[in-house]
MMTF fields as JSON, N, C-alpha, C and O atoms, coordinates in Angstrom:
{
  "mmtfVersion": "1.0.0",
  "mmtfProducer": "UNKNOWN",
  "numBonds": 519,
  "numAtoms": 520,
  "numGroups": 130,
  "numChains": 1,
  "numModels": 1,
  "chainsPerModel": [1],
  "groupsPerChain": [130],
  "chainIdList": ["A"],
  "bondAtomList": [4, 2, 8, 6, 12, 10, 16, 14, 20, 18, 24, 22, 28, 26, 32, 30, 36, 34, 40, 38, 44, 42, 48, 46, 52, 50, 56, 54, 60, 58, 64, 62, 68, 66, 72, 70, 76, 74, 80, 78, 84, 82, 88, 86, 92, 90, 96, 94, 100, 98, 104, 102, 108, 106, 112, 110, 116, 114, 120, 118, 124, 122, 128, 126, 132, 130, 136, 134, 140, 138, 144, 142, 148, 146, 152, 150, 156, 154, 160, 158, 164, 162, 168, 166, 172, 170, 176, 174, 180, 178, 184, 182, 188, 186, 192, 190, 196, 194, 200, 198, 204, 202, 208, 206, 212, 210, 216, 214, 220, 218, 224, 222, 228, 226, 232, 230, 236, 234, 240, 238, 244, 242, 248, 246, 252, 250, 256, 254, 260, 258, 264, 262, 268, 266, 272, 270, 276, 274, 280, 278, 284, 282, 288, 286, 292, 290, 296, 294, 300, 298, 304, 302, 308, 306, 312, 310, 316, 314, 320, 318, 324, 322, 328, 326, 332, 330, 336, 334, 340, 338, 344, 342, 348, 346, 352, 350, 356, 354, 360, 358, 364, 362, 368, 366, 372, 370, 376, 374, 380, 378, 384, 382, 388, 386, 392, 390, 396, 394, 400, 398, 404, 402, 408, 406, 412, 410, 416, 414, 420, 418, 424, 422, 428, 426, 432, 430, 436, 434, 440, 438, 444, 442, 448, 446, 452, 450, 456, 454, 460, 458, 464, 462, 468, 466, 472, 470, 476, 474, 480, 478, 484, 482, 488, 486, 492, 490, 496, 494, 500, 498, 504, 502, 508, 506, 512, 510, 516, 514],
  "bondOrderList": [1, 1, 1, 1, 1, 1, 1, 1, 1, 1, 1, 1, 1, 1, 1, 1, 1, 1, 1, 1, 1, 1, 1, 1, 1, 1, 1, 1, 1, 1, 1, 1, 1, 1, 1, 1, 1, 1, 1, 1, 1, 1, 1, 1, 1, 1, 1, 1, 1, 1, 1, 1, 1, 1, 1, 1, 1, 1, 1, 1, 1, 1, 1, 1, 1, 1, 1, 1, 1, 1, 1, 1, 1, 1, 1, 1, 1, 1, 1, 1, 1, 1, 1, 1, 1, 1, 1, 1, 1, 1, 1, 1, 1, 1, 1, 1, 1, 1, 1, 1, 1, 1, 1, 1, 1, 1, 1, 1, 1, 1, 1, 1, 1, 1, 1, 1, 1, 1, 1, 1, 1, 1, 1, 1, 1, 1, 1, 1, 1],
  "groupList": [{"groupName": "MET", "atomNameList": ["N", "CA", "C", "O"], "elementList": ["N", "C", "C", "O"], "formalChargeList": [0, 0, 0, 0], "bondAtomList": [1, 0, 2, 1, 3, 2], "bondOrderList": [1, 1, 2], "singleLetterCode": "M", "chemCompType": "L-PEPTIDE LINKING"}, {"groupName": "LEU", "atomNameList": ["N", "CA", "C", "O"], "elementList": ["N", "C", "C", "O"], "formalChargeList": [0, 0, 0, 0], "bondAtomList": [1, 0, 2, 1, 3, 2], "bondOrderList": [1, 1, 2], "singleLetterCode": "L", "chemCompType": "L-PEPTIDE LINKING"}, {"groupName": "ALA", "atomNameList": ["N", "CA", "C", "O"], "elementList": ["N", "C", "C", "O"], "formalChargeList": [0, 0, 0, 0], "bondAtomList": [1, 0, 2, 1, 3, 2], "bondOrderList": [1, 1, 2], "singleLetterCode": "A", "chemCompType": "L-PEPTIDE LINKING"}, {"groupName": "GLN", "atomNameList": ["N", "CA", "C", "O"], "elementList": ["N", "C", "C", "O"], "formalChargeList": [0, 0, 0, 0], "bondAtomList": [1, 0, 2, 1, 3, 2], "bondOrderList": [1, 1, 2], "singleLetterCode": "Q", "chemCompType": "L-PEPTIDE LINKING"}, {"groupName": "ILE", "atomNameList": ["N", "CA", "C", "O"], "elementList": ["N", "C", "C", "O"], "formalChargeList": [0, 0, 0, 0], "bondAtomList": [1, 0, 2, 1, 3, 2], "bondOrderList": [1, 1, 2], "singleLetterCode": "I", "chemCompType": "L-PEPTIDE LINKING"}, {"groupName": "ARG", "atomNameList": ["N", "CA", "C", "O"], "elementList": ["N", "C", "C", "O"], "formalChargeList": [0, 0, 0, 0], "bondAtomList": [1, 0, 2, 1, 3, 2], "bondOrderList": [1, 1, 2], "singleLetterCode": "R", "chemCompType": "L-PEPTIDE LINKING"}, {"groupName": "GLU", "atomNameList": ["N", "CA", "C", "O"], "elementList": ["N", "C", "C", "O"], "formalChargeList": [0, 0, 0, 0], "bondAtomList": [1, 0, 2, 1, 3, 2], "bondOrderList": [1, 1, 2], "singleLetterCode": "E", "chemCompType": "L-PEPTIDE LINKING"}, {"groupName": "THR", "atomNameList": ["N", "CA", "C", "O"], "elementList": ["N", "C", "C", "O"], "formalChargeList": [0, 0, 0, 0], "bondAtomList": [1, 0, 2, 1, 3, 2], "bondOrderList": [1, 1, 2], "singleLetterCode": "T", "chemCompType": "L-PEPTIDE LINKING"}, {"groupName": "LYS", "atomNameList": ["N", "CA", "C", "O"], "elementList": ["N", "C", "C", "O"], "formalChargeList": [0, 0, 0, 0], "bondAtomList": [1, 0, 2, 1, 3, 2], "bondOrderList": [1, 1, 2], "singleLetterCode": "K", "chemCompType": "L-PEPTIDE LINKING"}, {"groupName": "GLY", "atomNameList": ["N", "CA", "C", "O"], "elementList": ["N", "C", "C", "O"], "formalChargeList": [0, 0, 0, 0], "bondAtomList": [1, 0, 2, 1, 3, 2], "bondOrderList": [1, 1, 2], "singleLetterCode": "G", "chemCompType": "PEPTIDE LINKING"}, {"groupName": "PRO", "atomNameList": ["N", "CA", "C", "O"], "elementList": ["N", "C", "C", "O"], "formalChargeList": [0, 0, 0, 0], "bondAtomList": [1, 0, 2, 1, 3, 2], "bondOrderList": [1, 1, 2], "singleLetterCode": "P", "chemCompType": "L-PEPTIDE LINKING"}, {"groupName": "ASP", "atomNameList": ["N", "CA", "C", "O"], "elementList": ["N", "C", "C", "O"], "formalChargeList": [0, 0, 0, 0], "bondAtomList": [1, 0, 2, 1, 3, 2], "bondOrderList": [1, 1, 2], "singleLetterCode": "D", "chemCompType": "L-PEPTIDE LINKING"}, {"groupName": "TYR", "atomNameList": ["N", "CA", "C", "O"], "elementList": ["N", "C", "C", "O"], "formalChargeList": [0, 0, 0, 0], "bondAtomList": [1, 0, 2, 1, 3, 2], "bondOrderList": [1, 1, 2], "singleLetterCode": "Y", "chemCompType": "L-PEPTIDE LINKING"}, {"groupName": "SER", "atomNameList": ["N", "CA", "C", "O"], "elementList": ["N", "C", "C", "O"], "formalChargeList": [0, 0, 0, 0], "bondAtomList": [1, 0, 2, 1, 3, 2], "bondOrderList": [1, 1, 2], "singleLetterCode": "S", "chemCompType": "L-PEPTIDE LINKING"}, {"groupName": "VAL", "atomNameList": ["N", "CA", "C", "O"], "elementList": ["N", "C", "C", "O"], "formalChargeList": [0, 0, 0, 0], "bondAtomList": [1, 0, 2, 1, 3, 2], "bondOrderList": [1, 1, 2], "singleLetterCode": "V", "chemCompType": "L-PEPTIDE LINKING"}, {"groupName": "CYS", "atomNameList": ["N", "CA", "C", "O"], "elementList": ["N", "C", "C", "O"], "formalChargeList": [0, 0, 0, 0], "bondAtomList": [1, 0, 2, 1, 3, 2], "bondOrderList": [1, 1, 2], "singleLetterCode": "C", "chemCompType": "L-PEPTIDE LINKING"}, {"groupName": "HIS", "atomNameList": ["N", "CA", "C", "O"], "elementList": ["N", "C", "C", "O"], "formalChargeList": [0, 0, 0, 0], "bondAtomList": [1, 0, 2, 1, 3, 2], "bondOrderList": [1, 1, 2], "singleLetterCode": "H", "chemCompType": "L-PEPTIDE LINKING"}, {"groupName": "PHE", "atomNameList": ["N", "CA", "C", "O"], "elementList": ["N", "C", "C", "O"], "formalChargeList": [0, 0, 0, 0], "bondAtomList": [1, 0, 2, 1, 3, 2], "bondOrderList": [1, 1, 2], "singleLetterCode": "F", "chemCompType": "L-PEPTIDE LINKING"}, {"groupName": "ASN", "atomNameList": ["N", "CA", "C", "O"], "elementList": ["N", "C", "C", "O"], "formalChargeList": [0, 0, 0, 0], "bondAtomList": [1, 0, 2, 1, 3, 2], "bondOrderList": [1, 1, 2], "singleLetterCode": "N", "chemCompType": "L-PEPTIDE LINKING"}, {"groupName": "TRP", "atomNameList": ["N", "CA", "C", "O"], "elementList": ["N", "C", "C", "O"], "formalChargeList": [0, 0, 0, 0], "bondAtomList": [1, 0, 2, 1, 3, 2], "bondOrderList": [1, 1, 2], "singleLetterCode": "W", "chemCompType": "L-PEPTIDE LINKING"}],
  "groupTypeList": [0, 1, 2, 3, 4, 5, 1, 3, 6, 2, 3, 7, 1, 1, 8, 2, 9, 1, 10, 11, 9, 2, 12, 12, 1, 2, 9, 12, 13, 14, 6, 15, 2, 1, 8, 2, 5, 4, 2, 8, 5, 7, 3, 5, 16, 6, 17, 10, 11, 8, 8, 13, 14, 11, 2, 13, 12, 7, 16, 18, 1, 8, 11, 1, 4, 8, 2, 2, 18, 1, 6, 18, 11, 5, 2, 14, 12, 2, 2, 3, 11, 10, 14, 17, 3, 9, 18, 19, 11, 1, 14, 3, 3, 19, 13, 6, 5, 13, 5, 12, 6, 5, 18, 14, 3, 2, 1, 2, 2, 2, 1, 4, 6, 2, 4, 2, 18, 8, 5, 16, 9, 14, 0, 7, 19, 4, 8, 3, 5, 19],
  "groupIdList": [1, 2, 3, 4, 5, 6, 7, 8, 9, 10, 11, 12, 13, 14, 15, 16, 17, 18, 19, 20, 21, 22, 23, 24, 25, 26, 27, 28, 29, 30, 31, 32, 33, 34, 35, 36, 37, 38, 39, 40, 41, 42, 43, 44, 45, 46, 47, 48, 49, 50, 51, 52, 53, 54, 55, 56, 57, 58, 59, 60, 61, 62, 63, 64, 65, 66, 67, 68, 69, 70, 71, 72, 73, 74, 75, 76, 77, 78, 79, 80, 81, 82, 83, 84, 85, 86, 87, 88, 89, 90, 91, 92, 93, 94, 95, 96, 97, 98, 99, 100, 101, 102, 103, 104, 105, 106, 107, 108, 109, 110, 111, 112, 113, 114, 115, 116, 117, 118, 119, 120, 121, 122, 123, 124, 125, 126, 127, 128, 129, 130],
  "secStructList": [7, 2, 2, 2, 2, 2, 2, 2, 2, 2, 2, 2, 2, 2, 2, 2, 6, 7, 7, 2, 2, 2, 2, 2, 2, 2, 2, 2, 2, 2, 2, 2, 2, 2, 2, 2, 2, 2, 6, 6, 1, 1, 7, 6, 6, 7, 7, 7, 7, 2, 2, 2, 2, 2, 2, 6, 1, 7, 7, 7, 1, 2, 2, 2, 2, 6, 6, 6, 6, 6, 2, 2, 2, 2, 2, 2, 2, 2, 2, 2, 7, 2, 2, 2, 2, 2, 2, 2, 2, 6, 6, 6, 6, 7, 7, 6, 6, 6, 6, 1, 1, 7, 7, 7, 2, 2, 2, 2, 6, 6, 2, 2, 2, 2, 2, 2, 7, 1, 1, 1, 7, 2, 2, 2, 2, 2, 2, 6, 6, 7],
  "xCoordList": [147.414, 146.853, 146.854, 147.655, 145.776, 145.372, 146.336, 146.953, 146.884, 147.807, 149.511, 150.394, 149.756, 150.709, 151.053, 152.093, 149.556, 149.249, 149.237, 149.611, 148.729, 148.874, 150.239, 150.628, 151.138, 152.327, 153.225, 154.256, 152.826, 153.925, 153.05, 153.739, 151.687, 151.391, 151.714, 151.493, 152.626, 153.115, 153.882, 153.969, 154.964, 156.206, 156.629, 157.755, 155.528, 154.926, 155.358, 156.488, 153.973, 153.622, 155.25, 155.735, 155.917, 156.916, 158.032, 158.926, 158.149, 159.439, 158.766, 159.417, 157.397, 156.847, 157.358, 157.504, 157.525, 157.724, 156.4, 156.373, 155.409, 154.076, 154.246, 154.035, 154.585, 155.226, 153.928, 153.719, 152.715, 151.374, 150.783, 150.849, 150.479, 149.899, 150.321, 149.872, 151.453, 152.886, 152.634, 152.23, 152.751, 152.573, 151.318, 151.291, 150.223, 148.694, 149.169, 149.673, 148.865, 149.172, 149.913, 149.516, 151.011, 151.677, 150.628, 149.399, 151.099, 150.295, 148.467, 147.727, 148.658, 147.208, 147.47, 146.674, 148.66, 149.041, 148.987, 148.678, 149.278, 149.229, 147.848, 147.315, 147.135, 145.841, 145.384, 144.847, 145.649, 145.105, 145.676, 145.198, 146.882, 147.619, 146.802, 146.405, 146.784, 146.451, 144.83, 144.463, 144.159, 142.531, 142.459, 141.885, 143.647, 143.393, 144.321, 144.3, 144.93, 144.914, 143.747, 143.47, 142.747, 141.908, 140.931, 140.14, 140.357, 139.873, 140.172, 139.536, 140.856, 141.721, 141.905, 142.169, 141.79, 141.043, 139.934, 139.796, 138.921, 137.026, 137.3, 137.802, 136.595, 136.583, 134.94, 133.981, 135.383, 133.784, 132.99, 133.36, 131.285, 130.172, 130.269, 129.346, 131.9, 131.789, 130.715, 130.532, 130.014, 129.414, 130.393, 129.981, 131.434, 131.858, 131.524, 130.353, 132.165, 130.957, 131.589, 132.798, 130.639, 130.548, 131.829, 132.391, 132.458, 132.847, 134.297, 134.917, 134.479, 135.956, 135.414, 135.959, 134.207, 134.223, 134.24, 134.81, 133.373, 133.639, 135.563, 136.182, 135.863, 137.026, 138.73, 139.872, 137.761, 138.258, 137.584, 137.722, 137.176, 136.305, 136.851, 136.178, 137.551, 139.443, 140.302, 140.513, 140.801, 141.99, 143.288, 144.325, 143.173, 143.899, 144.605, 144.15, 146.141, 146.562, 147.366, 147.615, 147.787, 147.834, 146.603, 146.643, 145.606, 144.166, 143.773, 142.607, 144.549, 144.457, 145.172, 144.823, 146.339, 147.354, 146.658, 146.583, 146.28, 145.271, 144.14, 144.187, 143.345, 141.847, 142.745, 142.26, 144.227, 144.266, 145.102, 145.626, 145.03, 145.642, 147.137, 147.602, 148.195, 149.646, 150.132, 151.36, 149.645, 150.288, 151.369, 152.336, 151.079, 152.19, 153.045, 154.078, 153.107, 154.05, 154.727, 155.894, 154.219, 155.177, 155.968, 157.075, 155.454, 156.83, 157.346, 158.442, 157.212, 158.306, 159.086, 160.307, 158.513, 159.52, 160.195, 161.198, 159.758, 160.566, 161.692, 162.605, 161.545, 162.797, 164.147, 165.191, 163.664, 164.301, 165.214, 166.391, 164.588, 164.556, 164.518, 163.55, 165.541, 165.205, 164.917, 164.185, 165.949, 164.916, 164.344, 164.195, 163.491, 161.944, 160.989, 160.151, 161.239, 160.983, 160.557, 159.425, 162.104, 162.241, 160.836, 159.975, 161.194, 160.45, 158.678, 157.91, 158.246, 156.832, 156.436, 155.247, 157.67, 157.452, 156.81, 155.876, 157.877, 157.213, 156.228, 156.053, 155.488, 153.895, 153.763, 153.621, 153.535, 152.286, 151.798, 150.629, 152.622, 152.154, 151.242, 150.742, 151.345, 150.108, 149.052, 148.823, 148.011, 146.78, 145.943, 146.393, 145.053, 143.949, 143.747, 143.351, 144.031, 143.522, 145.175, 144.922, 146.075, 147.567, 146.89, 147.512, 145.605, 145.172, 144.529, 143.64, 144.828, 144.217, 145.738, 145.556, 147.104, 147.969, 149.139, 149.291, 149.774, 151.402, 152.391, 152.691, 152.718, 153.985, 155.325, 155.259, 156.437, 157.886, 157.882, 156.926, 158.605, 159.377, 160.427, 160.469, 161.156, 161.893, 161.633, 162.347, 159.824, 159.182, 158.557, 158.703, 157.68, 157.005, 157.906, 157.482, 159.23, 160.514, 161.182, 162.331, 160.81, 160.846, 160.016, 160.316, 158.725, 157.447, 157.344, 156.757, 157.895, 157.501, 158.68, 158.778, 159.955, 161.426, 160.8, 160.675, 160.252, 159.622, 158.788, 159.007, 157.812, 156.936, 157.487, 157.268, 158.543, 158.316, 160.468, 161.093, 160.731, 162.133, 161.566, 160.413, 162.946, 163.198, 162.864, 162.013, 164.266, 164.348, 163.536, 163.125, 163.6, 163.2, 161.763, 161.581, 160.835, 160.06, 158.949, 158.929, 157.9, 156.507, 155.47, 154.591, 155.723, 155.096, 155.899, 155.536, 156.793, 157.78, 157.204, 156.927, 157.083, 156.458, 154.687, 154.337, 153.834, 152.961, 152.18, 151.351, 152.929, 153.191, 152.948, 152.221, 154.138, 154.917, 153.841, 153.875, 152.87, 151.705, 150.097, 149.053, 150.366, 149.272, 148.808, 147.868],
  "yCoordList": [128.996, 127.435, 126.724, 126.895, 125.986, 124.25, 123.531, 123.115, 123.098, 121.944, 122.437, 121.605, 123.961, 124.124, 124.183, 123.99, 124.558, 125.002, 123.423, 123.393, 122.151, 120.796, 120.641, 120.272, 120.89, 120.188, 120.955, 120.426, 122.225, 122.81, 122.414, 122.498, 121.982, 121.049, 120.199, 119.915, 119.285, 117.692, 118.099, 117.627, 119.439, 119.669, 120.211, 120.14, 120.699, 121.057, 119.772, 119.401, 118.959, 117.373, 116.566, 115.917, 117.021, 115.673, 116.736, 116.078, 117.995, 118.503, 118.043, 117.447, 118.438, 118.154, 116.27, 116.035, 115.334, 114.404, 113.033, 111.836, 113.931, 112.824, 112.85, 113.731, 111.799, 111.081, 110.853, 111.392, 110.008, 109.319, 111.014, 111.085, 111.755, 112.733, 113.88, 114.862, 113.261, 114.082, 113.309, 113.862, 112.212, 111.199, 111.386, 111.309, 111.657, 111.693, 113.214, 113.264, 114.439, 115.473, 115.576, 116.249, 114.882, 115.18, 114.087, 114.123, 113.54, 112.467, 113.729, 114.131, 113.772, 114.937, 116.258, 116.703, 116.759, 118.289, 117.455, 118.173, 116.258, 116.183, 116.223, 117.03, 114.927, 114.886, 116.453, 116.824, 117.13, 118.557, 119.276, 120.007, 118.816, 120.192, 119.895, 120.667, 118.122, 117.496, 117.569, 117.333, 117.975, 118.595, 119.843, 120.323, 120.356, 122.442, 122.502, 123.465, 121.135, 121.075, 121.042, 121.885, 119.44, 119.911, 120.38, 119.875, 121.573, 122.38, 123.794, 124.844, 123.616, 124.975, 124.527, 125.291, 123.529, 123.247, 123.081, 122.701, 123.425, 123.278, 124.643, 125.306, 124.663, 126.519, 127.174, 126.695, 128.435, 129.032, 128.567, 128.368, 128.399, 128.34, 126.415, 125.757, 126.094, 124.871, 123.573, 123.552, 122.502, 121.9, 120.281, 119.421, 120.129, 119.173, 117.789, 117.49, 116.884, 115.919, 114.599, 114.579, 113.566, 112.66, 112.036, 112.313, 111.627, 110.898, 111.49, 111.079, 112.523, 113.838, 113.821, 113.472, 114.333, 114.614, 113.45, 113.562, 112.479, 110.779, 110.674, 110.563, 110.812, 110.125, 110.802, 110.406, 112.123, 113.552, 113.016, 113.834, 112.228, 111.773, 110.972, 109.958, 110.823, 109.609, 110.405, 111.603, 109.097, 109.748, 109.214, 109.536, 107.923, 107.808, 108.773, 109.488, 108.247, 109.481, 109.327, 110.316, 108.018, 107.438, 108.281, 109.299, 107.437, 108.201, 109.262, 109.56, 110.12, 111.871, 112.769, 113.701, 111.765, 112.017, 111.792, 112.52, 110.822, 110.799, 111.833, 112.394, 112.115, 113.114, 114.298, 114.809, 114.886, 115.927, 116.37, 117.449, 115.07, 115.143, 114.857, 114.797, 114.61, 114.683, 113.359, 113.353, 112.386, 110.783, 110.636, 109.914, 111.87, 111.405, 112.332, 111.697, 113.213, 114.624, 113.855, 114.206, 112.993, 112.784, 111.578, 111.408, 110.38, 109.573, 109.855, 109.311, 111.11, 112.023, 112.83, 112.944, 113.298, 113.846, 113.216, 113.717, 111.962, 110.901, 110.172, 109.633, 110.211, 109.7, 110.163, 109.659, 111.582, 112.539, 112.876, 113.202, 112.775, 113.064, 111.632, 111.246, 111.081, 109.941, 109.775, 109.158, 110.714, 111.609, 111.563, 110.967, 112.879, 112.462, 111.604, 111.587, 110.612, 109.184, 108.388, 108.101, 108.015, 107.984, 108.33, 107.655, 109.691, 110.335, 110.622, 111.019, 110.147, 109.671, 108.559, 108.323, 107.221, 105.942, 105.73, 105.01, 106.879, 106.912, 108.024, 108.019, 108.977, 108.866, 108.344, 107.725, 107.496, 107.298, 106.051, 105.664, 105.609, 105.011, 105.379, 104.906, 106.576, 107.014, 106.612, 105.792, 106.806, 106.369, 107.017, 107.012, 107.446, 107.972, 106.994, 107.43, 106.067, 104.527, 105.263, 105.267, 105.583, 105.71, 107.308, 108.142, 107.069, 108.449, 107.776, 108.333, 106.231, 105.218, 103.821, 102.624, 104.521, 103.43, 104.43, 105.646, 103.656, 104.333, 103.746, 102.704, 105.707, 105.354, 106.061, 107.012, 105.524, 106.461, 107.258, 107.765, 107.684, 109.099, 109.369, 110.374, 108.107, 107.743, 108.038, 108.595, 107.226, 107.118, 108.29, 108.483, 109.434, 110.042, 111.345, 112.127, 111.426, 112.604, 111.652, 111.985, 110.834, 110.504, 110.953, 111.095, 111.167, 111.428, 113.044, 113.566, 113.679, 114.929, 115.494, 116.718, 114.451, 115.26, 115.159, 116.104, 113.554, 113.376, 114.875, 115.685, 114.781, 116.131, 116.926, 117.148, 117.935, 119.278, 119.51, 120.555, 118.725, 118.436, 120.108, 120.539, 120.849, 122.067, 122.007, 122.498, 120.859, 120.735, 119.508, 119.65, 118.266, 116.909, 116.69, 115.498, 117.551, 117.027, 116.998, 117.618, 116.009, 116.456, 117.585, 117.798, 118.348, 119.217, 120.588, 121.605, 120.081, 121.679, 120.956, 121.862, 119.73, 119.622, 120.022, 120.495, 119.441, 119.881, 121.539, 121.977, 122.114, 123.545, 124.334, 125.281, 123.323, 123.908, 123.562, 123.818, 122.773, 122.475, 123.608, 123.538, 124.471, 125.382, 125.802, 126.595],
  "zCoordList": [56.661, 55.805, 57.449, 58.368, 57.381, 58.711, 58.2, 59.181, 57.159, 57.211, 57.52, 57.729, 57.501, 57.833, 59.775, 60.403, 60.257, 61.306, 62.259, 63.431, 61.49, 61.851, 62.045, 63.153, 61.033, 61.347, 62.384, 62.8, 62.808, 63.658, 64.872, 65.889, 65.164, 66.15, 66.654, 67.832, 65.462, 65.447, 66.153, 67.286, 65.591, 66.013, 67.65, 68.142, 68.236, 69.416, 69.819, 70.138, 69.739, 70.628, 70.763, 71.69, 69.112, 69.629, 70.445, 70.977, 70.623, 71.396, 72.949, 73.807, 73.085, 74.639, 75.217, 76.417, 74.312, 74.558, 74.091, 74.374, 73.261, 73.38, 71.231, 70.398, 71.161, 69.968, 69.463, 68.376, 70.097, 69.689, 69.133, 67.906, 69.505, 68.364, 67.604, 67.013, 67.913, 66.677, 65.685, 64.662, 65.681, 64.835, 63.974, 62.746, 64.831, 64.187, 63.398, 62.276, 64.299, 63.492, 62.223, 61.271, 62.24, 60.92, 59.969, 60.014, 59.483, 59.054, 58.688, 57.789, 59.93, 59.18, 58.27, 57.442, 58.567, 58.312, 56.241, 55.29, 56.108, 54.517, 54.144, 53.383, 54.978, 54.33, 54.026, 52.982, 54.944, 54.782, 53.619, 52.752, 53.897, 52.286, 50.697, 49.824, 50.857, 49.865, 49.099, 47.948, 50.24, 50.239, 49.565, 48.588, 50.884, 50.355, 48.176, 47.41, 47.933, 46.534, 45.66, 44.806, 46.106, 45.62, 45.655, 44.858, 46.531, 47.015, 46.274, 46.353, 45.838, 44.74, 43.374, 42.446, 43.291, 42.092, 41.477, 40.314, 42.416, 41.703, 42.218, 43.126, 40.962, 40.501, 41.315, 41.921, 40.878, 41.951, 40.736, 39.579, 41.566, 41.224, 40.205, 39.726, 40.255, 39.964, 40.554, 41.771, 39.689, 40.256, 40.04, 39.262, 40.695, 40.777, 40.126, 40.36, 39.408, 39.085, 40.324, 40.556, 41.037, 42.189, 41.736, 42.796, 41.28, 41.336, 42.126, 43.107, 41.297, 41.746, 43.496, 44.543, 43.18, 44.739, 46.378, 47.463, 45.828, 46.158, 46.775, 47.833, 45.147, 45.827, 46.823, 47.059, 47.123, 47.812, 49.476, 50.385, 49.668, 51.072, 51.29, 51.106, 51.533, 52.338, 53.165, 53.351, 53.675, 54.429, 54.078, 54.658, 52.568, 52.625, 51.254, 50.362, 51.757, 51.178, 49.854, 49.164, 49.491, 48.432, 47.56, 46.869, 47.903, 46.685, 47.075, 46.819, 47.77, 48.29, 46.654, 45.93, 46.726, 45.673, 44.305, 43.316, 44.506, 43.129, 42.905, 41.81, 43.558, 43.999, 43.34, 42.331, 43.873, 43.348, 41.998, 41.724, 41.217, 40.206, 40.029, 38.891, 41.515, 41.612, 41.175, 41.079, 40.918, 41.15, 40.35, 40.593, 38.629, 37.698, 38.542, 38.753, 38.979, 38.567, 40.241, 40.412, 41.315, 42.549, 41.966, 42.475, 40.616, 39.74, 39.483, 39.618, 38.759, 38.172, 38.997, 38.88, 39.689, 41.1, 41.923, 42.431, 42.218, 42.848, 42.268, 42.892, 41.157, 40.205, 40.45, 40.865, 39.949, 40.483, 41.549, 41.398, 42.635, 43.94, 44.825, 45.482, 44.712, 45.948, 47.435, 48.209, 47.4, 48.657, 49.33, 50.397, 48.23, 48.558, 48.787, 49.688, 47.571, 47.645, 48.853, 49.243, 49.499, 50.715, 51.855, 52.42, 51.784, 52.54, 52.358, 53.234, 50.409, 50.816, 50.796, 51.01, 50.437, 51.08, 52.473, 52.825, 53.384, 54.816, 55.024, 56.243, 54.506, 54.438, 54.329, 55.383, 53.11, 52.553, 53.789, 53.803, 54.589, 55.737, 56.955, 57.976, 56.171, 57.28, 57.385, 56.496, 58.223, 58.223, 59.277, 60.423, 59.097, 59.846, 61.458, 62.539, 61.228, 62.314, 63.588, 64.793, 63.308, 63.827, 65.124, 65.781, 64.958, 66.44, 67.24, 67.884, 67.442, 68.028, 68.216, 68.435, 68.04, 67.683, 68.724, 68.598, 69.605, 70.557, 69.193, 68.608, 69.168, 68.156, 68.778, 69.556, 68.371, 69.41, 69.183, 68.596, 69.397, 69.531, 67.975, 67.267, 67.835, 67.03, 65.476, 64.641, 65.346, 64.527, 64.101, 62.895, 64.901, 64.913, 64.341, 63.489, 64.974, 64.19, 63.08, 62.788, 62.59, 61.242, 60.083, 58.898, 60.825, 59.875, 59.72, 58.771, 60.62, 60.69, 60.223, 60.14, 59.779, 59.002, 57.745, 56.967, 57.471, 55.65, 55.157, 54.256, 56.16, 55.886, 55.575, 54.384, 56.231, 56.658, 56.164, 55.985, 56.133, 55.14, 54.738, 54.723, 54.416, 53.189, 51.919, 51.176, 51.824, 50.806, 49.557, 48.405, 50.567, 49.661, 50.732, 50.983, 51.324, 52.028, 50.933, 49.87, 51.52, 51.028, 51.108, 50.272, 52.351, 52.389, 51.437, 50.845, 51.647, 50.902, 49.051, 48.264, 48.572, 47.39, 46.599, 45.518, 48.033, 47.727, 47.504, 46.706, 48.638, 48.674, 47.419, 47.116, 46.596, 45.389, 43.859, 42.655, 44.919, 43.246, 43.553, 42.905, 44.607, 45.007, 43.761, 43.688]
}
């Protein structure tokens, strides 16, 4: 899956001491995962309504959570798991504009951990909802 590949690439860049690309690709992996969830919800031969399609053409993770019909589930899960809530808080700060920004190693490492954590990570949570 593309989302997992992008996360692995982010981890590799972080290990190589390249936090700028690591940070960007880590956040992008979440975007890919949410868009995969949206695509999977689309039925074969379905002609989805324009509003739903337009809502998925964004890089904003908060908007993609809504487009993937996961906002309520995320809120309930976050209320039960404060570590996940903290991870989501960090992840939702990511923006596609980060590809033009400099990032320090610690911030990239924190983002990757928030996404990849096996127990409380955002990617784990999304994958459970495919």
